[in-house]
C-alpha positions in Angstrom: -192.7 59.7 61.5 -191.0 62.3 59.4 -191.4 63.0 55.5 -187.7 61.7 55.2 -188.5 58.7 56.7 -191.6 58.0 54.9 -189.8 58.8 51.6 -186.7 55.9 52.8 -189.5 53.4 53.6 -191.3 54.0 50.3 -188.1 53.4 48.6 -187.0 50.5 49.9 -190.7 48.9 49.3 -190.0 49.6 46.1 -186.5 48.2 45.9 -187.9 44.7 47.9 -190.7 45.0 45.1 -188.1 45.2 42.1 -186.0 42.0 43.5 -189.0 40.0 43.9 -190.3 40.8 40.4 -186.6 40.1 39.2 -186.6 36.8 40.9 -190.0 35.9 39.4 -188.4 36.8 35.7 -185.5 34.8 36.6 -187.5 31.7 37.5 -189.3 31.9 34.8 -186.4 31.8 32.6 -185.0 29.0 34.1 -188.3 26.9 33.0 -189.9 26.7 36.6 -193.7 26.5 36.4 -196.0 29.3 37.9 -197.4 27.0 40.6 -193.6 26.4 41.5 -192.5 30.2 41.5 -195.9 31.3 43.5 -195.1 28.6 46.0 -191.5 29.7 46.8 -191.9 33.3 46.8 -195.4 33.1 48.8 -197.6 35.2 46.3 -200.4 34.4 44.2 -200.0 32.6 40.6 -202.1 35.6 39.3 -199.3 38.0 40.6 -196.5 35.5 38.9 -198.6 35.8 35.5 -199.1 39.3 35.3 -195.2 40.2 36.0 -194.3 37.4 33.4 -196.9 38.8 30.8 -195.8 42.6 31.7 -192.1 42.8 33.0 -192.0 46.1 34.9 -189.3 48.5 34.6 -187.0 48.5 37.4 -185.4 51.9 36.8 -188.5 53.9 36.8 -188.1 57.8 38.0 -189.1 57.5 41.6 -191.1 60.8 43.2 -189.6 63.9 44.0 -189.5 63.0 47.9 -186.9 60.4 47.2 -184.0 62.7 46.4 -181.1 63.0 43.8 -179.9 59.9 45.2 -182.7 57.6 44.1 -182.6 59.0 40.6 -182.8 56.3 37.9 -179.6 54.7 36.2 -181.7 55.7 32.9 -181.7 59.3 33.6 -178.0 59.4 34.7 -177.0 57.7 31.2 -178.8 60.0 29.4 -177.5 63.1 31.0 -173.9 61.9 30.7 -172.1 63.6 27.4 -170.7 60.6 26.2 -174.1 58.7 26.0 -174.6 59.9 22.2 -171.0 58.7 21.3 -170.7 55.3 23.7 -171.9 52.9 20.9 -169.3 54.3 18.0 -166.4 54.7 20.6 -167.1 51.0 21.9 -167.1 49.6 18.0 -163.8 51.7 17.2 -162.2 50.4 20.8 -163.1 46.8 20.4 -165.0 47.1 23.8 -161.6 48.0 25.6 -162.6 50.2 28.4 -159.1 52.0 29.1 -159.1 52.6 25.4 -162.8 54.0 24.8 -162.0 56.5 27.8 -159.0 57.6 25.7 -160.8 58.3 22.6 -163.2 60.1 24.5 -160.9 62.4 25.7 -159.0 62.9 22.2 -162.0 63.0 19.7 -164.9 64.7 21.9 -162.7 66.2 25.1 -164.8 64.2 27.4 -163.6 63.0 30.6 -165.0 59.9 32.3 -164.4 57.6 35.3 -163.7 53.8 34.5 -166.4 52.9 37.0 -169.1 54.9 35.4 -168.0 54.1 31.8 -168.4 50.3 32.7 -172.1 51.1 34.2 -173.0 52.7 31.0 -171.7 50.2 29.2 -173.7 47.5 31.3 -176.9 49.8 30.9 -176.6 49.6 27.1 -176.1 46.2 26.9 -173.0 46.8 24.5 -171.3 43.3 25.9 -172.6 40.2 25.6 -174.7 39.2 28.7 -173.2 36.7 31.4 -173.9 33.1 30.3 -176.5 31.2 32.2 -175.8 28.3 34.5 -176.3 25.0 31.9 -176.7 22.5 34.4 -175.4 19.1 34.4 -175.4 16.1 31.5 -176.1 12.6 32.0 -175.0 10.0 30.1 -175.4 6.3 29.5 -172.8 3.9 29.2 -171.5 3.4 25.6 -173.9 6.0 24.3 -171.6 8.9 23.5 -168.1 10.1 22.4 -166.8 13.4 22.5 -164.2 14.7 20.3 -162.4 18.0 19.8 -159.3 19.4 18.8 -156.8 22.0 20.4 -153.6 23.8 19.2 -150.4 23.1 21.4 -147.0 24.5 20.9 -144.6 21.5 21.2 -140.8 21.1 20.2 -140.0 18.5 17.7 -136.3 17.8 17.2 -135.4 21.1 18.8 -137.6 23.2 16.7 -141.4 24.5 17.8 -144.3 23.8 16.1 -148.0 24.7 16.4 -149.2 21.3 16.7 -153.1 20.2 16.6 -153.8 17.8 19.4 -156.9 15.4 18.6 -158.6 13.7 21.6 -161.8 11.5 22.1 -163.2 10.5 25.3 -165.9 8.3 26.5 -167.7 10.8 29.3 -169.1 7.9 31.4 -165.5 5.9 32.1 -163.5 9.0 31.1 -161.2 6.6 29.3 -159.3 8.6 26.4 -156.8 8.6 23.5 -155.0 11.4 22.1 -152.7 12.2 19.0 -151.1 15.1 17.2 -151.1 16.4 13.6 -149.8 19.2 11.8 -152.7 20.3 10.8 -156.5 19.0 10.9 -158.6 18.4 7.7 -161.1 15.6 6.8 -158.4 13.3 6.2 -156.7 13.8 9.3 -160.0 13.6 11.6 -160.9 10.1 9.6 -157.5 8.8 10.6 -157.7 9.9 13.9 -161.4 8.5 14.7 -160.4 5.1 12.8 -157.3 4.9 15.3 -159.7 5.9 18.1 -162.5 3.4 17.7 -159.7 0.8 17.4 -158.4 1.7 20.4 -161.8 1.7 22.5 -162.3 -1.5 20.7 -165.8 -0.3 19.5 -167.8 3.1 18.5 -170.7 4.6 19.9 -174.1 5.9 18.5 -173.5 9.7 18.8 -170.1 11.8 18.5 -170.3 15.2 20.1 -168.2 17.6 18.4 -168.1 21.5 17.9 -169.2 23.5 14.8 -166.1 23.0 12.6 -166.2 22.9 9.1 -164.2 19.6 9.0 -167.4 18.1 9.7 -170.0 20.3 9.3 -171.0 21.3 5.9 -173.6 24.0 6.9 -175.6 25.6 9.5 -174.7 25.0 13.3 -175.6 23.1 16.5 -177.8 19.9 16.3 -179.6 20.9 13.3 -176.4 21.3 11.2 -175.9 19.6 7.9 -172.9 17.0 8.3 -170.8 17.1 5.0 -171.7 13.9 2.9 -168.1 12.5 3.4 -168.0 12.7 7.1 -171.7 11.2 7.2 -170.9 8.3 5.2 -167.9 7.6 7.2 -169.7 7.7 10.7 -172.5 5.4 9.2 -169.8 2.8 8.4 -169.3 2.6 12.1 -172.7 3.3 13.2 -172.2 6.8 14.5 -173.6 10.1 14.0 -172.1 13.1 14.1 -174.0 16.1 16.8 -172.4 19.3 17.0 -173.2 21.1 20.6 -175.1 24.5 20.1 -173.2 27.7 19.6 -171.6 28.8 22.9 -172.2 25.9 24.5 -168.7 24.0 24.5 -169.3 22.8 28.3 -171.6 20.0 26.3 -168.4 18.2 25.6 -166.6 19.4 28.9 -164.9 16.2 29.6 -162.8 16.5 26.4 -162.3 20.1 27.2 -160.8 19.4 30.7 -158.8 16.5 29.2 -156.9 19.5 26.9 -156.2 21.1 30.1 -154.5 18.0 31.7 -152.6 17.2 28.3 -150.9 20.7 28.5 -150.1 20.4 32.1 -149.2 16.8 32.6 -148.0 15.3 29.1 -146.2 18.3 27.2 -143.8 19.6 30.1 -140.7 17.9 30.5 -140.6 15.8 27.2 -138.8 15.7 24.2 -139.8 14.2 20.9 -137.7 13.4 17.8 -140.3 13.3 15.1 -144.1 13.4 14.7 -144.1 9.5 15.0 -142.3 9.6 18.3 -144.8 12.3 19.5 -147.7 10.1 18.7 -146.3 6.9 20.2 -145.5 9.0 23.4 -149.0 10.4 23.3 -150.2 6.6 23.1 -148.2 5.6 25.7 -149.3 8.6 28.0 -152.9 7.7 27.5 -152.2 4.1 28.6 -150.2 4.8 31.4 -151.3 7.9 32.8 -154.9 9.2 31.5 -156.3 6.0 32.0 -154.9 4.8 35.0 -155.2 7.9 37.6 -158.2 7.3 39.4 -160.8 9.7 39.1 -162.6 11.2 42.3 -165.8 11.4 40.2 -166.1 8.1 39.5 -164.2 6.6 42.3 -162.1 4.8 40.0 -159.5 4.8 37.2 -160.9 5.0 33.7 -159.3 1.9 32.8 -161.4 0.1 35.6 -164.7 1.8 34.5 -163.8 1.1 30.9 -163.7 -2.8 31.5 -167.2 -2.4 32.0 -168.6 0.2 29.7 -166.6 -1.9 26.8 -169.4 -4.3 26.9 -171.8 -1.7 25.7 -169.9 -0.3 22.7 -171.0 -1.0 19.0 -169.1 -3.7 17.7 -166.1 -3.2 14.9 -167.1 -3.8 11.5 -165.6 -7.0 10.1 -163.2 -5.1 8.0 -161.9 -1.5 8.6 -160.3 0.1 5.5 -157.1 2.0 5.4 -158.1 6.0 5.3 -156.6 7.2 1.7 -156.8 9.9 -0.3 -156.0 9.4 -3.9 -154.7 12.4 -6.1 -153.5 12.6 -9.7 -150.2 13.8 -10.6 -147.8 14.2 -13.4 -144.2 13.3 -13.2 -142.1 16.1 -13.7 -138.8 16.1 -15.4 -136.8 15.3 -12.5 -138.7 12.0 -12.1 -140.5 13.1 -9.0 -144.1 13.7 -7.9 -145.2 16.4 -5.8 -147.9 16.0 -2.5 -148.0 18.6 0.2 -144.8 20.7 -0.9 -142.5 17.4 -0.7 -141.6 15.3 -3.2 -141.4 11.4 -4.1 -139.3 9.9 -6.4 -140.9 7.3 -9.2 -139.1 5.0 -11.7 -137.6 7.6 -14.3 -139.2 5.7 -16.9 -142.5 7.2 -16.1 -141.3 11.0 -16.5 -144.2 12.8 -18.0 -146.6 10.1 -17.4 -149.7 10.3 -15.2 -150.0 8.6 -11.8 -152.3 8.0 -8.9 -151.0 9.1 -5.3 -152.6 7.3 -2.3 -151.9 9.5 0.5 -152.2 7.4 3.9 -151.4 8.3 7.6 -147.7 7.5 7.2 -147.0 6.3 3.6 -147.5 7.3 0.2 -148.1 4.6 -2.4 -147.7 5.6 -6.0 -149.6 3.5 -8.8 -149.2 3.3 -12.5 -151.7 1.8 -14.4 -153.2 -0.1 -11.3 -150.0 -1.2 -10.5 -147.5 -0.2 -7.4 -144.4 1.7 -8.6 -143.3 3.3 -5.8 -143.9 3.2 -1.9 -142.6 5.9 0.4 -142.7 6.9 4.2 -144.6 9.8 4.2 -142.9 13.2 5.2 -145.0 14.5 7.9 -144.5 18.1 9.1 -142.2 18.7 6.5 -141.8 21.3 3.8 -139.8 20.8 0.4 -138.8 17.8 1.5 -137.6 14.7 -0.7 -138.1 11.2 -0.8 -135.9 9.2 -3.3 -135.9 5.4 -3.7 -132.4 3.5 -4.5 -133.0 2.6 -8.4 -135.3 5.0 -9.3 -133.1 7.5 -10.7 -129.5 7.0 -12.4 -127.0 9.6 -11.5 -125.4 11.2 -14.1 -122.0 11.1 -12.3 -122.4 7.7 -11.8 -122.8 7.0 -15.5 -119.7 9.1 -16.2 -117.5 6.9 -14.2 -119.1 3.9 -15.7 -118.0 5.1 -19.2 -114.2 4.6 -17.9 -114.7 1.3 -16.2 -113.5 -1.7 -18.7 -116.7 -3.6 -20.2 -117.4 -7.2 -19.8 -115.8 -8.2 -22.9 -112.7 -6.3 -21.9 -112.4 -8.2 -18.8 -112.7 -11.6 -20.3 -109.8 -10.6 -22.7 -107.3 -9.3 -20.0 -105.2 -11.2 -17.6 -104.1 -13.8 -20.1 -100.9 -12.3 -21.7 -99.2 -9.0 -21.2 -98.7 -8.4 -24.7 -102.5 -8.6 -25.2 -103.1 -6.5 -22.4 -100.8 -3.7 -23.5 -102.5 -3.9 -26.8 -106.1 -3.4 -25.3 -104.7 -0.5 -23.5 -103.6 1.1 -26.6 -106.8 0.1 -28.9 -109.3 1.8 -26.5 -107.6 5.1 -27.3 -108.6 4.3 -31.2 -112.1 3.2 -30.3 -115.3 5.4 -29.4 -116.6 5.5 -25.9 -115.8 2.6 -23.8 -115.2 0.5 -27.1 -117.7 -2.1 -26.6 -118.2 -3.2 -30.0 -114.5 -3.4 -30.8 -113.8 -5.4 -27.9 -116.7 -7.8 -28.7 -115.4 -8.3 -31.9 -111.6 -8.8 -30.6 -113.1 -11.4 -28.0 -115.0 -13.2 -30.9 -111.8 -13.5 -32.9 -110.0 -15.0 -29.5 -112.9 -17.5 -29.2 -113.0 -18.7 -32.9 -109.5 -19.2 -34.1 -106.7 -21.0 -32.6 -104.6 -19.4 -29.7 -101.3 -19.5 -31.6 -102.6 -17.5 -34.5 -104.4 -15.2 -32.9 -101.6 -14.4 -30.3 -98.6 -14.3 -33.0 -101.2 -11.7 -34.9 -101.6 -9.7 -31.3 -97.6 -9.6 -31.1 -97.3 -8.3 -34.6 -100.2 -5.8 -34.5 -98.9 -4.5 -31.3 -95.4 -4.4 -32.4 -96.5 -1.9 -35.5 -99.5 -0.2 -33.8 -101.8 -1.7 -35.8 -105.2 -1.2 -34.6 -107.4 -1.9 -37.3 -109.5 -5.0 -36.4 -110.3 -5.9 -40.1 -106.5 -5.9 -40.9 -106.0 -8.0 -37.8 -108.3 -10.7 -38.7 -106.9 -11.1 -42.2 -103.4 -11.6 -40.5 -104.9 -14.1 -38.2 -106.4 -16.0 -41.3 -103.1 -16.1 -43.2 -101.6 -17.6 -40.1 -104.6 -20.4 -40.0 -104.3 -21.1 -44.0 -100.3 -21.6 -43.7 -100.6 -23.9 -40.8 -103.9 -26.2 -41.2 -104.0 -25.6 -45.4 -100.6 -26.4 -47.1 -102.0 -25.4 -50.8 -98.4 -25.4 -52.3 -97.6 -29.1 -51.7 -100.6 -30.1 -53.6 -100.2 -31.4 -57.5 -102.8 -29.8 -60.0 
């Protein structure tokens, strides 16, 4: 055997040893026992313990007989001129390999091939390592519900908007429910989960979520601290929120997969007139498509599987309160209260008063001193909108027109005599405003005194243009005294 052959065989032996050691370390990281590893690789348990205790360096420098082609990668990395600048360039270029090559040429005059650059990046472990296989999760019927949200671009009434798709799914039966919201806060999540629990007909002891600040107050993963408001909400339904570990979104893979289906099946080819129409169609899609299609994994439709899982769900509480957020507002000078950039009317007598706005899923109820003074349809997904209830505000233009309209007293006086109607037209020009006081006094004269003296006085006043009502009443009294009290015929 030649010297070159011996060197090559020695290198291959080292390579096989490195592969064996790497396999041992990988199996140990996957939590296999030492006995299992030794039996699988046909090595002693002491060898396994030694390699785990002191992991070998897989890129040690080989002997000189190995030749230049067997030099370690670490040596090649340190010899390359970009080595001392690589970390700074990686941060500046935000990990983009092509941009690192350009910056290396511009700033340091270093040329490097893309394959060499990516190899050096792997060696220096600048990028996150490839995630490990997570395995498979097993669920018991009625034990868990998975919830998450995803932003979708949807066209509503001819306008493209970013809508937050909220989804809940039972991982055993795959029974699902979706709804859309313009934004997703603690108010929206309580609205959605209340509807989802009612849709399922029961709740689960556990609800798996991501590490969203909507639910989580601090921390992450299963040890995260749940916000008191959300913890109390979950306890009412007998449910505990459990965030999955960071970078382990596959823990709720069923709801993640559901979003891909929604984007590919529900959204394309559908039009929506409003947010209400969108959610109505989303519920219909959940009923008719998502929960009716046969799943290969369970070999039946989610609806059929859910009929069995429903029996294991926690019962609904006897009373489910309406999700409400209460805010204090002062009625502005225009007679409106403000909520989410929109305005809602209240009776104008409450201008400057403090009122309570009860924000609900689809309506806004306004209270003043524990009494409901307005009930509006909530303006969802709108900005600078306005909702006005008829009767809350008096239109200034309408008030101006009402001043010219005849009063009730004038209407009672008209239509009996042409002379009286002409007299009323002329009299209104001499009275202030609508002349209600004058018309009221004239109507009282007509009702108090006999018709003939009244009409005779009106004829005379209209002929001479007399519009002093006190003088008109004296004229009526003179005629009444002459007709009924003949004082000249009496003897003293």
